[in-house]
C-alpha positions in Angstrom: 9.8 11.8 11.3 8.1 14.2 13.3 4.6 14.1 14.3 2.3 16.4 12.6 0.4 18.9 14.6 -3.2 17.8 13.8 -6.4 19.1 15.3 -8.2 17.0 18.0 -8.1 18.5 21.4 -11.3 17.8 23.6 -12.8 21.2 22.8 -12.0 20.9 19.1 -13.8 17.6 19.1 -17.0 18.9 20.8 -17.5 22.6 19.8 -17.2 24.0 16.3 -14.7 27.0 16.2 -16.0 30.5 16.2 -14.5 33.8 17.8 -17.3 33.9 20.2 -16.4 30.3 21.4 -12.7 31.2 21.8 -13.4 34.1 23.8 -15.9 32.5 26.0 -13.5 29.6 26.7 -10.8 31.9 27.6 -12.8 33.9 29.8 -14.3 30.9 31.5 -11.0 29.1 31.8 -9.4 32.0 33.5 -12.3 32.1 36.0 -11.9 28.6 36.8 -8.2 28.8 37.5 -9.1 31.8 39.8 -11.7 29.7 41.5 -9.3 26.7 41.9 -6.7 29.3 43.2 -8.9 29.7 46.2 -8.8 26.1 46.9 -5.9 26.7 49.2 -4.2 25.0 52.1 -1.5 27.3 53.8 1.8 25.8 55.0 3.0 27.2 58.2 6.8 26.6 57.1 6.3 28.0 53.6 5.2 31.2 52.0 3.9 28.9 49.1 0.1 27.3 49.7 -1.1 24.2 48.2 -3.8 25.1 45.6 -5.9 23.6 43.0 -4.5 25.9 40.5 -2.1 23.6 38.8 -4.7 20.9 38.1 -7.1 23.5 36.6 -4.2 24.9 34.4 -3.4 21.2 33.1 -6.7 20.2 32.5 -8.0 23.3 30.8 -5.1 23.8 28.6 -5.1 20.2 27.5 -8.9 20.4 26.7 -8.3 23.8 24.8 -4.9 23.3 23.1 -1.8 25.4 23.1 -3.0 28.7 21.7 -6.4 29.0 23.6 -4.7 27.4 26.7 -1.9 29.8 26.7 -4.1 32.8 26.2 -6.2 31.6 29.0 -3.4 31.5 31.4 -2.2 34.9 30.2 -5.5 36.4 31.1 -5.5 35.0 34.4 -2.2 36.6 35.2 -3.2 39.9 33.8 -6.4 40.0 35.6 -4.4 39.4 38.8 -2.1 42.1 38.0 -4.6 44.8 37.5 -6.0 44.0 41.0 -8.6 41.6 40.5 -8.3 38.9 43.7 -7.9 35.9 41.4 -4.5 34.5 42.7 -4.5 32.3 45.9 -6.0 33.7 49.2 -7.9 36.3 46.9 -4.8 38.4 46.1 -4.1 40.5 43.3 -2.4 43.8 42.3 1.0 44.7 40.6 2.6 44.1 43.9 2.1 40.5 43.6 5.1 40.4 41.1 7.5 40.8 44.2 5.5 38.0 46.0 7.3 34.6 46.6 4.5 32.8 44.6 4.5 34.9 41.3 7.1 32.5 39.7 4.6 29.8 39.8 2.2 31.8 37.8 4.4 32.5 35.2 5.0 28.8 35.0 1.5 28.2 34.6 1.7 29.9 31.1 4.5 28.0 30.0 2.8 24.8 31.2 -0.2 25.6 29.4 1.5 25.9 26.1 3.4 22.6 26.5 0.4 20.5 27.5 -1.6 22.1 25.0 0.8 21.6 22.3 1.1 17.6 23.4 -2.7 17.3 23.5 -3.0 18.5 20.0 -0.7 15.6 19.2 -3.0 13.4 20.9 -0.8 12.7 24.1 -3.8 13.0 26.3 -5.8 10.4 24.8 -3.7 7.2 25.9 -2.9 6.5 29.7 1.0 6.2 29.1 1.5 9.3 27.0 -0.9 11.1 29.2 0.9 10.5 32.3 4.0 11.4 30.6 2.6 14.8 29.3 0.9 15.7 32.6 4.1 14.8 34.4 5.9 17.3 32.3 3.5 20.0 32.7 3.3 19.5 36.6 7.1 20.0 36.6 7.2 23.2 34.7 5.8 25.7 37.3 8.4 24.6 39.9 11.4 25.4 37.2 10.2 29.1 37.3 8.7 29.1 40.8 11.6 27.9 42.8 14.2 30.5 41.5 11.6 33.2 41.9 10.8 31.9 45.5 14.5 32.3 46.4 15.0 35.6 44.8 12.1 37.3 46.3 12.8 36.0 50.0 16.5 37.2 49.6 15.2 40.5 48.3 12.9 40.8 51.1 15.6 40.3 53.5 15.6 36.6 54.1 18.7 35.1 52.4 17.6 32.0 50.6 19.8 29.5 48.7 18.1 27.4 45.6 18.2 24.2 47.9 16.3 26.1 50.8 13.8 27.3 48.2 13.4 23.8 47.1 12.6 22.7 50.6 10.1 25.4 50.8 8.6 25.5 47.3 9.0 22.0 45.8 9.5 19.1 48.6 6.3 19.7 50.4 4.3 19.7 47.0 5.6 16.3 45.8 2.8 14.3 47.2 -0.1 17.0 46.3 1.6 17.3 42.9 1.3 13.7 42.0 -2.2 13.5 43.1 -3.0 16.4 40.8 -0.8 14.9 38.2 -2.8 11.6 38.4 -6.1 13.1 38.2 -5.2 15.3 35.2 -3.8 12.2 33.6 -7.0 10.2 34.1 -9.6 12.9 33.2 -8.5 13.6 29.8 -8.4 10.2 28.4 -11.7 9.4 30.0 -13.2 12.5 28.5 -12.0 11.6 25.0 -13.3 8.0 25.3 -16.8 9.7 26.4 -16.7 11.8 23.3 -15.7 8.9 21.0 -18.6 6.7 22.5 -21.2 9.4 21.9 -19.9 10.3 18.6 -20.0 6.5 17.5 -23.6 6.2 19.2 -24.6 9.0 17.1 -23.4 7.6 13.8 -25.2 4.3 14.6 -28.6 5.9 15.2 
């Protein structure tokens, strides 16, 4: 028997739904991802920097749910493509499509939908399911990022196999990725517990 898609993301529990709320959340979320993209650590041996984007994507999409989370990441991508400096290293513009890192941006959209959908089913409320959900979401950007990394480097004159792309765009990110995964998997259950405690406290007053 399938689990029903019931409301209950962090945002849905705290804020009543209105069009204004949704627009503000999407815009604020895209801005937050852009800010976290500038928290960047370049790697001398890889064209892909370590950034805070993935953590922002996971936390925002889990808090928002699938629809708003996906819309937020799509807006973030569009803002970058039209030239705003929202990607890592304050980059932006249509030329970023051919950069080695753009595949990860595409993966953020997919990851946002997945973690948003799982959070709607309350996977982000319990430690075990939260770990599973955010682990899956953490892996998704690599599924699109690594092939795109290999393709763009090869296109640019540096023939790169998928295994070489894994060495450049995945292996150096395992430990930072685990740290971000654990942070996200801890933040959401804690936030839900805080909301529950506040709600129960109000009911008792």
